[in-house]
C-alpha positions in Angstrom: 0.0 0.0 0.0 1.2 3.5 -0.7 1.6 6.0 2.2 0.0 9.5 1.9 3.3 11.0 0.7 3.6 8.5 -2.1 -0.1 8.9 -3.1 0.3 12.7 -3.2 3.5 12.4 -5.3 1.8 10.1 -7.8 -1.2 12.3 -8.0 0.8 15.5 -8.5 3.0 13.9 -11.1 -0.1 12.7 -13.0 -1.5 16.2 -12.7 1.7 18.0 -14.0 2.0 15.5 -16.8 -1.5 16.0 -18.0 -1.2 19.8 -17.6 1.9 19.7 -19.8 0.0 17.7 -22.4 -2.9 20.1 -22.4 -0.7 23.2 -22.6 2.2 22.2 -24.9 1.8 18.9 -26.7 -1.0 19.6 -29.2 -1.9 15.9 -28.7 -5.1 14.3 -29.9 -4.7 11.3 -27.6 -3.3 10.6 -24.2 -3.2 7.3 -22.4 -2.8 6.9 -18.6 -1.8 3.6 -17.0 -1.5 2.8 -13.3 -0.5 -0.8 -12.6 1.4 -2.9 -10.1 5.0 -3.8 -10.9 7.2 -5.9 -8.7 7.1 -4.4 -5.2 5.6 -1.1 -6.3 3.3 0.7 -8.8 4.0 2.2 -12.2 2.3 5.4 -13.5 2.7 5.9 -17.3 1.3 8.8 -19.3 1.8 8.7 -23.0 0.6 11.3 -25.6 0.8 11.6 -29.4 1.7 15.3 -29.4 4.6 17.2 -30.9 7.0 16.5 -27.9 10.4 18.2 -27.6 14.0 17.7 -28.4 16.1 16.5 -25.6 18.8 19.1 -24.7 17.2 22.1 -26.5 18.3 25.3 -24.8 15.8 28.1 -25.6 14.2 30.0 -22.8 10.7 28.6 -23.3 12.0 25.1 -23.0 14.0 25.9 -19.8 10.8 27.2 -18.2 8.8 24.2 -19.3 11.3 21.8 -17.9 10.9 23.3 -14.4 7.8 21.1 -14.2 9.9 18.1 -15.2 12.4 18.9 -12.5 9.6 19.2 -10.0 8.3 15.8 -11.0 11.8 14.3 -10.7 12.2 15.7 -7.2 8.8 14.3 -6.1 9.8 10.9 -7.3 13.2 11.1 -5.6 11.6 12.0 -2.3 9.6 8.7 -2.3 12.5 6.6 -3.5 11.0 6.1 -6.9 12.3 6.2 -10.5 11.4 8.8 -13.1 11.8 8.3 -16.8 10.7 10.6 -19.7 11.0 9.6 -23.3 10.4 12.4 -25.8 10.0 11.5 -29.5 9.7 14.8 -31.5 6.7 14.6 -33.7 5.5 11.4 -32.2 4.8 12.2 -28.5 6.2 11.9 -25.0 6.0 9.2 -22.4 6.4 9.8 -18.7 7.0 6.7 -16.6 7.2 6.8 -12.8 7.7 3.8 -10.6 7.2 4.0 -6.8 8.0 1.3 -4.4 5.4 0.2 -1.9 5.7 1.7 1.6 8.6 0.5 3.6 8.7 0.1 7.4 10.5 3.4 7.8 8.3 6.4 8.5 8.2 9.8 10.3 11.5 11.4 11.5 13.6 8.4 10.5 12.3 8.7 6.9 13.1 12.4 6.8 16.6 11.7 8.1 17.2 9.0 5.5 16.0 11.3 2.7 18.2 14.2 3.6 21.5 12.4 4.3 24.1 13.3 1.7 21.8 15.4 -0.5 23.6 18.3 -2.1 21.4 21.4 -2.7 24.0 23.7 -4.1 27.6 23.8 -5.3 29.0 24.2 -1.8 26.1 23.1 0.5 24.8 19.9 1.9 22.0 18.7 4.1 22.4 16.6 7.2 20.0 14.5 9.2 18.8 15.4 12.7 
């Protein structure tokens, strides 16, 4: 079973992905799958829109990718995996896998998540 943090992360990622499709993709079709995989669940959202080129550097693309960075961060916080596969002219697929809840919760989970995480070039986070 997913804990509330995992449920929220999956919901917000689905919401952001569908918002991106509506705003940017010019898609005529989008498919959403949520299924069990191994010891977790997989959310997959695939559209048939225009997509984007990986590595493009214009300002609009950088702004758009902030949403992707937010999704990646949400997945990282629940120990999941994030994958995006853009295919220019053919669509984009976002795939997120989240493990089922572990026995770790509360302050211990926060400590585990913040150990060794670098937030800037010369900064770091520490546990309690």
